[in-house]
N, C-alpha and C positions, 0 to 999 in steps of 0.2 A: 347392117351389123347386128348379129344376134349370137346367142349361145344356147342352142337347144339340140339335143341329140336326135329328136324325132320331129319330122315335119309337122305331125299332128299337133304338137305342143309348141310350135315355133310362131310367136306373134309376128315375126318379120318374114314369114313365108311368102312365096310368090302369090300374088293376087290376094294378099291378106285383107280381111275386112276390118281389122283392128287398127285404130290410129289414123294418122294422116301422113302421106308421103312428104318428104322434105321439100321437094320442088313445088308442092301445092300450098305451102304455107304463105299466108299473107303477112309480111313483117309487121304491119300495123297492129295485128292482133295482140302482139306482146305488150302494147301500151294499155291493154284493157284486162289483162289477166295477171294473177299473182304467182302462179306456178304451173308446172307441167310434170307429167309422168312419162318416163321412158320404160317400156316393158319389152325386154328382149332376152330374158333369161329363163332357163328351165333347169332346175337342179344344177346350177353352176357351182361346181366344186373347186374351181381353179381361180384363185385370187388374181393371178397375172392376167388371165383372160378377162376378168371383170375390170381390171385397171385398163386394159386395152379398150374396152367399151367406153369407160370414162374419158379416156384420152380422145377417142373418136368423136364423142359427143361434144367435148370441150372445143375441139377444132372446128367442127361443123356448125355448132349452134352457139358458140361462145358469145358473140355480140348480142344475141337475143337473151341468153341466160343472165347476162349482166343487168337486165332490166327487171328480173323477177325476184320474188322473196323466197321461194322454195322450189326444190326439185326432188321428185320421188324417183327412185330407181326401180320401182316395182318389186315384184316377188321373184322367187327362184334363186336367190343368193344363198347358197347352202353353206353358211358359215359354221354350222355345227358338225360338218363332216370331219372325221378324224384327221388331225394334222393340218387343218385349215389355219392359215396364218392370220389370226384375228388382228394382231397389231399392224400388219401390213395393210389390211383392209381399212382399219380405222385411220391410218395415216393418209391413205389415198382419198378417203371421203373428206377428211379435214382439209386436205390440200385443194380439192375441187371446190369445197364450200368457201374457202377463203379467196380463191382465185376469182370466183364469180359473185361473191357476196350473197350466197343463198344458204338457207337451212336445208340440210339433206335428210331425206327419209328413205327407209327401206321397209318393204312389206314382206317380211321373211317367211310367212306362211309355214311351209313344211319344216323349215329349220328349227322353229321354236317348239314343235311338237315331236321332234325326233326321239324315239325310244320312250315315249310317254304312255303308249296305249297298245295293248295286245288284244287280239280277237281270240277268245278262248273257245275252242271247239272240242267235241268229243268224238272219238272213233266209234262208229256205229256198226261197221262191218269191215271185213277184210276179204277181198276177192283176188283171184290169181289168174292171169292170162299172160304167161311168160314172165311178167313182172307182177309183184304184189302191189295191190292198191288198197290203201287205207281210206275207206269212205268216212267222211266227217259230216256232222250236221250243219253244214254251211255250204256256200257256193260262191265262186268268184262272180258269177252272173248277178248274184243278189247282194253280196256283202263285201266284195273286194274287186270292184270293176277295173281298177287300175291294173291289176294283175292280168286281167283278160284283155283290156284295150291295148296296153303298152307291152304286153308279153314280157313282163318283169316278174320272175318267180318270187313267191313269198319266201320269207325266212322263218324257220321253226325253231323256237327256243330250245326244245329238247333234242334237236338233231346234233349229230357230230359227224363232221366230214370224213373222219377216219373210222366211223362205225362200220360194222360188217353186215348190217341188215338194211337193205335198200327198199324204200317204198315210194310209190307215187301217192301224193296226198290228194285224193280225189273228192269232188263235191258230191252232194246228194241230189243235185238237180238232174233234169232230163237232158241237159246239153252234153252231148257225147264227149266233147273235148274239154269239158270244164274241170280243171284241176289247178291246185295251188302251186305245186312244185314237185320235184323229186328230191328226196332227202334220205340220208343215211343215219342209222341209229345204233347205239351200243347193244340194245336188247330188242327182241321182237316186239312189235306193237300189239296191244290187246284191245279187244272191244271194251268200251267203257273208259278207256284211258283218255285223259285230257291233253291237248296240245295247245301251245301258245303261238299264234301267228303274229309275229312282231311288227312293230311300226304300222299299226292299223288305225291311226287317227287321220285327221285332215281330210283329204279327198275321199279316202276309204269310207269315212263315216257319212259325209254329206251326199255320197252317191248311192247309199243303201236303197234298195228297192224290194218290192214284194214279189219278185220273179216266181211265177207259178205258186204263189202262196207260201213260200218259205218264210218261216217265222223270223222276225227281226231279233237281233241280239239284244239282250238287256244291257243297260249301261251302268257300270259300277265305278266308283271313285275311291281310291285308297288315299286317305288323308295322311298328313305328315305324322300323326300319332300312331299310324299303323291300322287304324280302324277302316273297314271297308263298308262304304255306304252305297246302297242301291239308289240310283238317281232316276231311272226310268225302266219300264218294261212294257212289252207290247203283246197283244193277243189277237184273236180272230176278229174282234170288233174293230180294231184299228185297221186290219186288212180290208174288211168290208166297207168301212167308212172311206178308205182311200180310193175305192172304186165307185161308190155311189152312196148318196145320202138316203136312198130309198130303203125301206125295210119291209120285209114280208112277214105277215102275221099268220 
Protein backbone atom coordinates (compact mmCIF):
# COMPACT_ATOMS: atom_id res chain seq x y z
CA UNK A 1 0.00 0.00 0.00
CA UNK A 2 1.37 3.39 -0.93
CA UNK A 3 0.48 6.77 -2.35
CA UNK A 4 3.26 8.15 -4.53
CA UNK A 5 3.00 9.50 -8.03
CA UNK A 6 6.55 8.60 -9.00
CA UNK A 7 8.38 5.37 -8.35
CA UNK A 8 11.51 7.32 -7.40
CA UNK A 9 9.69 8.78 -4.38
CA UNK A 10 7.74 5.66 -3.43
CA UNK A 11 8.98 4.09 -0.16
CA UNK A 12 6.88 0.99 -0.94
CA UNK A 13 8.37 0.53 -4.43
CA UNK A 14 9.37 -2.93 -5.59
CA UNK A 15 12.69 -4.07 -4.05
CA UNK A 16 12.53 -1.12 -1.64
CA UNK A 17 15.45 -0.80 0.78
CA UNK A 18 13.27 1.14 3.24
CA UNK A 19 11.50 -0.53 6.12
CA UNK A 20 10.65 -4.21 6.53
CA UNK A 21 8.19 -6.43 4.69
CA UNK A 22 5.12 -7.47 6.66
CA UNK A 23 5.82 -11.19 6.33
CA UNK A 24 9.35 -10.71 7.69
CA UNK A 25 8.19 -9.20 10.99
CA UNK A 26 8.75 -11.26 14.11
CA UNK A 27 5.61 -10.63 16.24
CA UNK A 28 7.63 -10.81 19.47
CA UNK A 29 9.39 -7.56 18.51
CA UNK A 30 6.22 -5.63 19.40
CA UNK A 31 6.76 -6.57 23.04
CA UNK A 32 10.02 -4.61 23.09
CA UNK A 33 9.22 -1.41 21.17
CA UNK A 34 7.01 1.60 21.94
CA UNK A 35 6.03 2.69 18.44
CA UNK A 36 6.39 2.34 14.69
CA UNK A 37 6.41 4.54 11.60
CA UNK A 38 4.56 3.81 8.37
CA UNK A 39 5.97 5.76 5.45
CA UNK A 40 4.08 5.37 2.18
CA UNK A 41 3.01 8.86 1.17
CA UNK A 42 4.40 11.39 -1.27
CA UNK A 43 2.47 14.66 -1.60
CA UNK A 44 -0.76 12.84 -0.78
CA UNK A 45 -3.42 15.46 -1.46
CA UNK A 46 -6.35 13.02 -1.17
CA UNK A 47 -7.77 12.59 2.33
CA UNK A 48 -9.83 9.57 1.24
CA UNK A 49 -6.70 7.88 -0.11
CA UNK A 50 -5.00 8.53 3.21
CA UNK A 51 -7.96 7.06 5.12
CA UNK A 52 -7.69 4.02 2.85
CA UNK A 53 -4.09 3.61 4.00
CA UNK A 54 -5.14 3.92 7.64
CA UNK A 55 -7.83 1.26 7.17
CA UNK A 56 -5.36 -1.12 5.49
CA UNK A 57 -2.82 -0.64 8.28
CA UNK A 58 -5.47 -1.19 10.93
CA UNK A 59 -6.64 -4.38 9.28
CA UNK A 60 -3.20 -5.85 8.65
CA UNK A 61 -1.37 -4.77 11.80
CA UNK A 62 -4.14 -4.06 14.29
CA UNK A 63 -3.24 -6.79 16.79
CA UNK A 64 0.34 -5.50 16.90
CA UNK A 65 -0.61 -1.82 17.10
CA UNK A 66 -2.74 -2.51 20.17
CA UNK A 67 0.52 -3.20 22.07
CA UNK A 68 2.15 0.13 21.16
CA UNK A 69 2.16 3.64 22.62
CA UNK A 70 2.48 5.61 19.39
CA UNK A 71 2.23 5.38 15.61
CA UNK A 72 3.76 7.82 13.12
CA UNK A 73 2.27 8.06 9.65
CA UNK A 74 5.45 9.62 8.29
CA UNK A 75 5.57 12.52 5.87
CA UNK A 76 3.92 13.40 2.59
CA UNK A 77 0.42 14.12 3.96
CA UNK A 78 -0.25 17.35 2.07
CA UNK A 79 -3.00 18.75 4.28
CA UNK A 80 -2.26 22.37 3.30
CA UNK A 81 -3.33 21.67 -0.29
CA UNK A 82 -6.26 23.93 -1.31
CA UNK A 83 -9.58 22.31 -0.44
CA UNK A 84 -8.08 19.56 1.71
CA UNK A 85 -10.66 18.39 4.26
CA UNK A 86 -8.77 18.93 7.51
CA UNK A 87 -11.77 17.99 9.66
CA UNK A 88 -12.08 14.63 7.91
CA UNK A 89 -8.35 14.00 8.37
CA UNK A 90 -8.56 14.84 12.07
CA UNK A 91 -11.55 12.58 12.61
CA UNK A 92 -9.81 9.67 10.88
CA UNK A 93 -6.65 10.10 12.95
CA UNK A 94 -8.68 10.34 16.16
CA UNK A 95 -10.67 7.21 15.31
CA UNK A 96 -7.47 5.27 14.56
CA UNK A 97 -5.88 6.52 17.77
CA UNK A 98 -8.83 5.50 19.92
CA UNK A 99 -9.25 2.14 18.19
CA UNK A 100 -5.68 1.04 18.92
CA UNK A 101 -4.91 3.15 21.99
CA UNK A 102 -1.97 4.95 20.40
CA UNK A 103 -0.72 8.52 20.12
CA UNK A 104 -0.72 9.51 16.44
CA UNK A 105 2.03 11.56 14.80
CA UNK A 106 2.42 13.13 11.36
CA UNK A 107 5.68 14.41 9.89
CA UNK A 108 4.18 16.94 7.49
CA UNK A 109 7.40 18.27 5.96
CA UNK A 110 6.42 20.16 2.82
CA UNK A 111 2.89 20.81 4.04
CA UNK A 112 4.01 23.21 6.76
CA UNK A 113 6.33 25.23 4.51
CA UNK A 114 3.93 25.62 1.57
CA UNK A 115 4.05 29.18 0.20
CA UNK A 116 6.58 30.30 2.81
CA UNK A 117 9.67 30.78 0.65
CA UNK A 118 10.47 32.22 -2.77
CA UNK A 119 13.72 31.90 -4.71
CA UNK A 120 14.28 35.43 -6.00
CA UNK A 121 16.16 35.46 -9.30
CA UNK A 122 17.20 38.18 -11.75
CA UNK A 123 16.89 38.11 -15.53
CA UNK A 124 20.45 38.48 -16.84
CA UNK A 125 19.85 37.92 -20.56
CA UNK A 126 17.13 37.16 -23.08
CA UNK A 127 17.91 34.90 -26.03
CA UNK A 128 15.68 33.81 -28.88
CA UNK A 129 15.66 30.52 -30.80
CA UNK A 130 12.08 30.15 -32.09
CA UNK A 131 11.03 30.78 -28.46
CA UNK A 132 12.32 33.48 -26.16
CA UNK A 133 14.31 32.31 -23.16
CA UNK A 134 14.87 34.53 -20.14
CA UNK A 135 18.18 33.52 -18.58
CA UNK A 136 18.18 33.98 -14.80
CA UNK A 137 21.07 33.90 -12.32
CA UNK A 138 20.14 30.51 -10.91
CA UNK A 139 19.85 26.90 -12.05
CA UNK A 140 17.69 23.91 -11.29
CA UNK A 141 20.88 21.81 -11.22
CA UNK A 142 22.18 23.95 -8.35
CA UNK A 143 19.23 25.57 -6.63
CA UNK A 144 16.06 23.64 -7.43
CA UNK A 145 16.91 20.00 -8.00
CA UNK A 146 13.35 18.78 -7.45
CA UNK A 147 12.34 20.59 -10.64
CA UNK A 148 15.06 18.75 -12.51
CA UNK A 149 14.71 15.32 -10.89
CA UNK A 150 10.91 15.04 -10.85
CA UNK A 151 10.25 17.10 -13.99
CA UNK A 152 7.85 19.36 -12.09
CA UNK A 153 7.89 22.89 -13.57
CA UNK A 154 8.45 25.76 -11.18
CA UNK A 155 5.79 28.44 -10.65
CA UNK A 156 6.60 32.11 -11.19
CA UNK A 157 4.79 34.70 -9.04
CA UNK A 158 4.82 37.35 -11.77
CA UNK A 159 3.47 35.03 -14.49
CA UNK A 160 -0.08 35.13 -15.81
CA UNK A 161 -1.50 32.15 -17.67
CA UNK A 162 -3.47 34.55 -19.88
CA UNK A 163 -0.49 36.76 -20.66
CA UNK A 164 0.54 37.35 -24.28
CA UNK A 165 4.31 37.06 -23.82
CA UNK A 166 5.70 33.53 -23.45
CA UNK A 167 9.17 32.80 -22.12
CA UNK A 168 11.20 29.78 -21.20
CA UNK A 169 12.74 30.56 -17.81
CA UNK A 170 16.23 29.21 -18.37
CA UNK A 171 19.16 28.75 -16.04
CA UNK A 172 22.65 30.20 -16.33
CA UNK A 173 24.29 26.78 -15.98
CA UNK A 174 26.04 24.89 -18.78
CA UNK A 175 23.49 22.04 -18.64
CA UNK A 176 21.69 22.45 -21.97
CA UNK A 177 18.24 21.35 -20.79
CA UNK A 178 18.39 23.21 -17.49
CA UNK A 179 15.26 25.35 -17.27
CA UNK A 180 12.69 26.17 -14.60
CA UNK A 181 9.50 26.32 -16.65
CA UNK A 182 7.66 27.96 -19.54
CA UNK A 183 5.53 30.90 -18.40
CA UNK A 184 3.35 33.66 -19.86
CA UNK A 185 3.57 37.30 -18.82
CA UNK A 186 1.47 40.41 -19.37
CA UNK A 187 4.51 42.46 -20.42
CA UNK A 188 7.84 41.57 -22.06
CA UNK A 189 10.53 40.64 -19.57
CA UNK A 190 13.56 42.89 -19.24
CA UNK A 191 17.16 42.30 -18.24
CA UNK A 192 17.56 43.24 -14.57
CA UNK A 193 13.96 42.32 -13.71
CA UNK A 194 13.43 40.13 -10.64
CA UNK A 195 11.21 37.05 -10.66
CA UNK A 196 9.98 35.04 -7.68
CA UNK A 197 10.10 31.24 -8.04
CA UNK A 198 7.47 30.17 -5.54
CA UNK A 199 7.47 27.34 -2.99
CA UNK A 200 11.24 27.02 -2.83
CA UNK A 201 11.67 25.82 0.73
CA UNK A 202 12.01 22.27 2.03
CA UNK A 203 13.88 19.92 -0.27
CA UNK A 204 14.70 22.82 -2.58
CA UNK A 205 16.86 24.40 0.13
CA UNK A 206 18.50 21.29 1.57
CA UNK A 207 19.52 20.04 -1.88
CA UNK A 208 21.34 23.25 -2.83
CA UNK A 209 24.78 22.63 -4.30
CA UNK A 210 27.67 24.50 -5.89
CA UNK A 211 27.22 23.09 -9.41
CA UNK A 212 30.10 24.52 -11.49
CA UNK A 213 30.60 27.23 -8.90
CA UNK A 214 27.18 28.88 -9.15
CA UNK A 215 26.74 31.16 -6.15
CA UNK A 216 24.40 30.05 -3.39
CA UNK A 217 21.34 32.26 -2.81
CA UNK A 218 21.44 34.46 0.27
CA UNK A 219 18.80 33.61 2.87
CA UNK A 220 16.42 36.33 4.06
CA UNK A 221 13.53 36.21 6.52
CA UNK A 222 10.57 38.57 6.56
CA UNK A 223 9.48 39.02 10.16
CA UNK A 224 5.85 39.51 11.21
CA UNK A 225 6.67 43.22 11.65
CA UNK A 226 7.46 43.45 7.95
CA UNK A 227 11.21 43.88 8.54
CA UNK A 228 13.44 41.81 6.25
CA UNK A 229 16.45 40.28 7.95
CA UNK A 230 19.43 38.69 6.20
CA UNK A 231 20.16 35.36 7.88
CA UNK A 232 23.04 34.12 5.75
CA UNK A 233 25.02 34.76 2.59
CA UNK A 234 27.68 32.81 0.76
CA UNK A 235 30.81 33.65 -1.19
CA UNK A 236 33.75 32.13 -3.00
CA UNK A 237 35.44 31.06 0.24
CA UNK A 238 32.41 28.89 1.07
CA UNK A 239 32.64 27.28 -2.36
CA UNK A 240 36.38 26.64 -1.97
CA UNK A 241 35.93 25.23 1.52
CA UNK A 242 33.20 22.86 0.33
CA UNK A 243 35.69 21.25 -2.05
CA UNK A 244 38.91 21.28 -0.02
CA UNK A 245 40.36 22.59 3.21
CA UNK A 246 43.69 23.22 1.49
CA UNK A 247 44.56 26.77 0.59
CA UNK A 248 47.10 28.03 -1.91
CA UNK A 249 49.26 31.01 -1.03
